[in-house]
C-alpha positions in Angstrom: 146.5 -73.5 25.4 143.9 -75.9 26.9 146.3 -78.8 27.0 149.1 -76.7 28.7 146.5 -75.8 31.4 145.6 -79.5 31.9 149.3 -80.2 32.4 149.4 -77.8 35.3 146.5 -79.2 37.2 146.9 -79.8 40.8 144.7 -81.3 43.4 144.3 -79.8 46.9 142.0 -80.0 50.0 141.1 -77.4 52.4 141.6 -78.3 55.3 144.4 -80.7 54.4 143.6 -83.1 57.3 140.4 -83.9 59.3 139.4 -85.3 62.6 136.7 -87.9 62.3 133.5 -87.2 64.2 134.4 -83.5 64.5 135.2 -82.0 61.2 132.3 -82.1 58.6 134.5 -82.4 55.6 136.9 -80.6 53.3 136.7 -78.7 50.0 138.6 -80.4 47.1 139.8 -78.2 44.2 141.5 -79.1 41.0 142.4 -76.7 38.1 141.0 -77.9 34.8 140.5 -75.9 31.6 137.0 -75.4 30.1 136.0 -78.5 28.3 137.9 -80.9 30.5 135.8 -83.6 32.1 136.8 -84.1 35.8 135.8 -87.1 38.0 136.7 -87.1 41.6 136.6 -90.1 44.0 138.1 -91.4 47.3 139.1 -94.6 48.8 137.0 -93.9 51.9 134.3 -91.4 52.5 132.2 -89.7 49.7 132.9 -87.0 47.2 130.0 -84.8 46.1 129.2 -83.6 42.5 131.9 -81.4 41.0 131.1 -77.7 40.6 133.0 -75.5 38.0 134.1 -72.0 38.7 136.2 -70.9 35.8 139.3 -73.1 35.5 138.7 -74.3 39.1 136.5 -77.5 39.8 135.5 -78.0 43.3 133.7 -80.8 45.2 132.8 -81.5 48.8 134.6 -84.4 50.5 132.6 -86.1 53.4 134.6 -88.3 55.7 133.3 -91.8 56.7 131.3 -92.4 59.8 134.2 -94.0 61.5 136.1 -93.4 64.8 139.3 -95.2 64.0 142.2 -93.2 62.1 142.5 -93.7 58.4 143.7 -91.9 55.2 141.5 -90.9 52.3 143.3 -91.6 49.0 141.6 -89.1 46.6 141.9 -89.3 42.8 141.0 -86.6 40.2 140.8 -88.0 36.6 140.9 -85.1 34.1 140.2 -85.9 30.5 140.7 -83.4 27.6 141.3 -83.9 23.9 141.5 -87.6 24.3 144.1 -87.4 27.1 143.7 -88.4 30.8 145.6 -86.8 33.5 145.6 -88.4 37.0 146.2 -86.3 40.2 146.5 -87.9 43.6 146.0 -86.5 47.1 146.1 -88.1 50.6 143.9 -86.7 53.4 144.9 -87.8 56.9 141.8 -88.6 59.0 142.5 -88.6 62.7 140.3 -90.9 64.8 138.4 -89.5 67.7 136.7 -91.4 70.6 136.3 -91.4 74.3 138.5 -94.0 76.2 137.6 -95.3 79.6 140.6 -95.6 81.9 140.3 -97.1 85.4 142.6 -95.6 88.1 142.4 -94.4 91.8 139.3 -92.3 92.7 140.1 -88.6 92.4 143.3 -89.0 90.3 144.1 -86.8 87.4 144.7 -88.3 84.0 146.2 -86.9 80.8 147.5 -88.5 77.7 150.3 -87.6 75.3 149.4 -88.6 71.7 151.8 -87.7 68.8 153.2 -84.9 70.9 149.8 -83.4 71.8 148.4 -83.4 75.3 144.8 -84.6 76.0 143.3 -83.7 79.5 143.8 -83.7 82.3 140.5 -85.4 83.3 139.6 -86.2 87.0 138.5 -89.7 88.0 135.1 -90.1 89.5 134.5 -91.7 92.9 134.7 -95.2 91.3 138.1 -94.4 89.8 136.7 -94.2 86.2 138.1 -91.6 83.7 136.4 -90.9 80.3 139.3 -89.2 78.4 138.4 -87.9 74.9 141.2 -89.0 72.5 142.2 -87.7 69.0 144.7 -90.1 67.3 146.3 -89.3 64.0 146.8 -92.2 61.5 150.1 -94.1 62.0 150.2 -93.6 65.7 150.1 -96.9 67.6 150.7 -95.9 71.2 150.3 -93.0 73.7 151.6 -92.2 77.2 149.3 -91.8 80.2 150.4 -89.6 83.1 148.4 -90.1 86.3 148.6 -87.8 89.3 147.0 -89.1 92.5 145.5 -86.9 95.3 148.8 -86.7 97.1 150.6 -85.4 94.1 152.4 -88.7 93.2 152.9 -88.8 89.3 153.3 -92.0 87.4 153.6 -92.8 83.7 152.6 -95.8 81.6 152.3 -96.6 78.0 148.9 -97.1 76.3 148.6 -99.4 73.3 146.0 -97.8 71.0 145.9 -100.8 68.7 144.4 -99.0 65.7 142.9 -101.2 63.0 144.7 -101.3 59.6 143.4 -99.2 56.7 144.2 -99.1 52.9 147.3 -97.2 52.0 147.4 -98.2 48.3 145.3 -97.3 45.3 145.7 -97.5 41.5 144.2 -96.1 38.3 144.9 -96.3 34.6 145.9 -93.3 32.4 143.8 -95.0 29.5 140.4 -96.4 29.5 141.5 -99.6 27.7 144.5 -101.4 26.4 145.3 -103.7 23.6 148.1 -106.1 22.7 149.7 -103.3 20.6 149.1 -100.4 23.0 150.0 -100.7 26.7 148.1 -99.2 29.6 150.0 -96.9 31.9 148.9 -97.6 35.5 149.7 -95.2 38.2 149.9 -96.7 41.8 149.6 -94.3 44.7 151.3 -95.5 48.1 151.3 -93.7 51.4 152.9 -94.3 54.7 150.9 -95.2 57.8 150.7 -91.4 58.7 149.3 -90.5 55.3 152.5 -89.0 53.7 153.6 -90.2 50.3 155.8 -93.2 50.5 158.8 -92.4 48.5 160.6 -95.7 48.9 157.8 -98.3 48.5 158.5 -101.7 47.0 155.7 -101.8 44.5 154.5 -104.7 42.2 151.9 -105.0 39.6 150.3 -108.4 38.9 148.0 -109.6 36.1 146.2 -113.0 36.7 145.3 -112.9 32.9 148.9 -112.8 31.6 150.5 -110.3 29.5 153.5 -108.1 30.0 154.0 -105.9 33.1 157.0 -103.5 33.5 157.5 -101.3 36.5 158.8 -97.8 35.5 159.6 -96.5 39.0 158.5 -93.5 41.0 157.2 -90.5 39.0 155.9 -88.2 41.8 155.4 -88.0 45.6 154.2 -91.6 46.4 153.2 -92.3 42.8 154.6 -95.2 40.8 154.1 -95.9 37.2 153.8 -99.4 35.6 153.0 -100.4 32.0 150.6 -103.3 31.3 150.3 -104.9 27.9 147.6 -107.6 27.4 148.3 -111.0 25.8 147.6 -111.5 22.2 143.8 -112.2 21.3 142.7 -111.1 24.9 139.5 -109.0 25.0 137.0 -108.1 27.6 138.5 -107.0 31.1 141.5 -108.0 33.1 142.1 -107.5 36.8 145.3 -106.0 37.8 146.5 -106.3 41.4 149.0 -103.8 43.0 151.1 -104.9 46.0 153.0 -102.7 48.3 153.9 -102.8 52.0 151.9 -106.1 52.5 148.8 -104.6 51.1 146.8 -105.2 47.8 144.6 -103.1 45.6 142.9 -104.1 42.4 141.8 -102.5 39.2 139.6 -103.7 36.3 141.0 -102.7 32.9 139.2 -103.0 29.6 141.1 -104.9 26.9 140.1 -104.2 23.2 141.2 -105.9 20.0 144.2 -104.5 18.1 142.8 -102.0 15.6 143.9 -102.1 11.9 147.3 -100.4 11.6 147.8 -100.1 15.3 151.3 -100.6 16.4 153.2 -99.9 19.6 155.0 -96.7 19.8 158.7 -96.8 19.9 159.0 -93.6 22.0 157.1 -93.8 25.3 157.0 -91.7 28.4 157.8 -92.9 31.9 156.8 -89.7 33.7 153.3 -88.0 34.4 152.3 -85.1 32.3 153.1 -81.7 33.7 156.0 -83.0 35.8 158.5 -80.3 36.3 162.1 -80.9 37.2 165.0 -78.6 37.9 168.7 -79.5 38.1 172.2 -79.0 36.9 174.4 -80.7 34.2 178.1 -80.5 34.0 180.2 -81.5 31.1 183.8 -81.9 29.8 185.1 -82.4 26.3 186.9 -80.5 23.5 186.3 -78.5 20.5 187.1 -79.8 17.0 189.9 -77.2 16.9 191.7 -78.9 19.9 190.6 -76.6 22.8 189.6 -78.3 26.0 186.0 -77.4 27.1 184.0 -77.4 30.2 180.3 -76.6 30.5 177.8 -76.0 33.4 174.1 -75.7 32.7 171.1 -75.0 34.9 168.1 -76.8 33.3 164.4 -76.9 33.8 162.3 -79.6 32.2 158.6 -79.9 31.8 157.0 -83.2 30.7 154.5 -82.5 27.9 151.4 -84.6 28.9 151.2 -88.2 27.5 153.7 -87.3 25.0 157.2 -88.9 25.4 158.7 -85.4 25.3 160.0 -82.8 27.8 160.5 -79.1 26.9 163.8 -77.9 28.3 165.3 -74.6 29.1 169.1 -74.2 29.8 171.1 -71.4 31.2 174.9 -71.6 31.7 178.2 -71.1 30.2 181.3 -72.7 28.9 185.0 -72.3 29.2 187.5 -73.1 26.5 191.3 -73.8 26.6 193.8 -71.6 24.7 194.4 -72.3 21.0 196.9 -70.8 18.4 195.5 -68.9 15.5 196.3 -66.6 12.5 200.0 -67.7 11.9 201.9 -69.8 9.5 204.8 -69.9 11.8 203.8 -71.3 15.3 206.1 -68.9 17.1 204.2 -66.0 15.8 200.8 -67.3 16.4 198.4 -65.3 18.6 196.8 -67.1 21.6 193.1 -67.0 21.8 191.1 -68.2 24.8 187.2 -68.1 24.9 184.3 -68.4 27.1 180.6 -68.2 26.3 177.3 -67.4 28.2 174.4 -69.3 26.7 170.6 -69.7 26.8 168.9 -72.4 24.9 165.4 -74.2 24.6 164.8 -77.6 23.3 162.9 -80.9 23.3 164.0 -84.2 24.8 162.3 -87.5 23.8 162.8 -90.6 26.0 161.8 -94.3 26.1 162.2 -97.1 28.6 165.2 -99.5 28.0 166.0 -101.9 30.8 164.3 -101.8 34.2 164.5 -98.3 35.5 166.9 -97.1 32.8 165.6 -94.7 30.1 167.2 -93.7 26.8 166.8 -90.2 25.4 167.6 -87.9 22.5 167.5 -84.1 22.6 167.8 -81.1 20.4 168.3 -77.5 21.6 168.5 -74.1 19.9 169.8 -71.0 21.5 172.2 -68.1 21.6 175.6 -67.7 23.2 177.6 -64.5 24.0 181.0 -65.7 23.0 183.9 -63.7 24.6 187.3 -64.1 23.2 190.6 -62.8 24.6 193.5 -62.7 22.1 197.1 -62.4 23.2 199.5 -61.2 20.5 203.1 -62.5 19.9 206.2 -60.7 20.9 204.6 -58.9 23.9 202.4 -56.8 21.6 199.5 -56.8 24.0 196.0 -58.3 24.1 192.5 -57.6 23.0 189.1 -58.8 24.1 185.9 -58.9 22.0 182.4 -60.5 22.4 179.7 -61.3 20.0 176.4 -63.1 20.1 176.0 -66.1 17.9 173.5 -68.9 17.4 174.1 -72.4 18.8 172.8 -75.9 18.3 173.1 -78.8 20.8 172.3 -82.4 20.0 172.5 -85.1 22.7 171.9 -88.7 23.3 172.2 -90.6 26.6 170.5 -92.5 29.4 168.7 -91.6 32.7 167.6 -93.4 35.8 165.5 -92.3 38.8 167.3 -91.7 42.0 165.6 -90.5 45.1 163.2 -87.6 44.4 164.6 -87.1 40.8 166.7 -88.6 38.1 170.3 -88.8 37.0 171.3 -88.1 33.5 174.3 -88.9 31.4 174.7 -88.0 27.8 177.1 -87.3 24.8 176.5 -83.8 23.5 177.4 -82.2 20.2 177.6 -78.4 20.4 177.7 -76.4 17.3 178.4 -72.7 16.8 179.6 -70.5 13.7 183.3 -69.8 12.8 184.9 -66.4 13.1 182.8 -65.3 16.1 184.4 -62.4 18.0 187.7 -62.8 15.9 188.1 -66.5 17.1 189.5 -68.0 14.0 188.1 -71.4 14.6 184.8 -72.5 16.2 183.7 -73.7 19.6 181.9 -76.6 18.0 182.9 -79.9 19.7 181.8 -82.9 21.7 181.3 -83.1 25.5 180.3 -85.8 28.0 177.5 -84.4 30.2 176.1 -85.7 33.6 173.8 -84.3 36.1 170.7 -84.5 38.3 167.2 -83.2 37.9 165.0 -82.9 41.0 161.3 -83.3 40.5 159.7 -80.3 42.1 156.0 -80.9 41.0 
């Protein structure tokens, strides 16, 4: 139960954005079960000592003593039962300062910055205006509107020229790596306005050699890479992440390969607790020759550092008409079935090539099989339904597209014979394809 609570951990800030020089700070909160060790840090500013209140861990974030806009990249590292979960959060920090503008004496000046109006402020006898400005990160220019004593209005652009700030940070899910056990490195990238960058071109580099494999985006602005140190390397290595012309570094411990330590065949490319929802559609046939079509709504929860997802499917299948119960085809009754189903299962995945993952899945459930039989010689029809167990085995591939991933798989679906007076079985093979949207 503690591990399940760890998987559901989320990092929040209240308020979610700050104005430098005006707001004193924000309250950070992350959910972490009793016994979990929580460390909070930020790329700029400071984070106070964490305080526990039940399953909530809170800490005070204090922004830096700056005037120019920036973004705080906050990281929560949650460790429990030998597992480390990383949670990321960006806090936009709007800059605030007073800008001196020279114009005509007595003129009224106001500025429009990111859709907000500042001022108006009246110029003194020397034509000087001191205009308080609040500039969110990512905003490079403003518009000045100047109204003179006669009511004439003019506008001109104002180049704010904000200095650059770090929009990139990385951390490892493991405290160390070896030549047999790769480190999974998460890279957090935001846009200039502080929102997660969903389309960043991210690269991880090791000056010490070894193998680096980018696994793609696993969450809002979060990208995953795997790093395997070279043989016989120990001590520390420096890893450098590159995105959007910026660099960030991380020192990672490298330990010797332990006796009996081998690299796991099955690995995960997603962060623990990732929840995805979507739909799978399939077409195929039963082993008795009936065409089959299937539609499933699926929810999938990644189980921590394990290369497994727990899945829950709801949906149904339609089957074509088959002949049954007759030695003479002309006297055969016609049977047409459909089924409503619910099933739960596990899906294991591992990286294959680039952004392509392979997976295998098993699901167990129940289906309400409804069969309509039409009798020969216009003798009428009958309909019956019956619940029966079902088994699904699948193997396929997936790749990340946009905010989720596309899946394609071959699926075996097994069900008993003679359900609801269906002489055969709905057991068969289908080709399934679909898309799962990452919602958390």
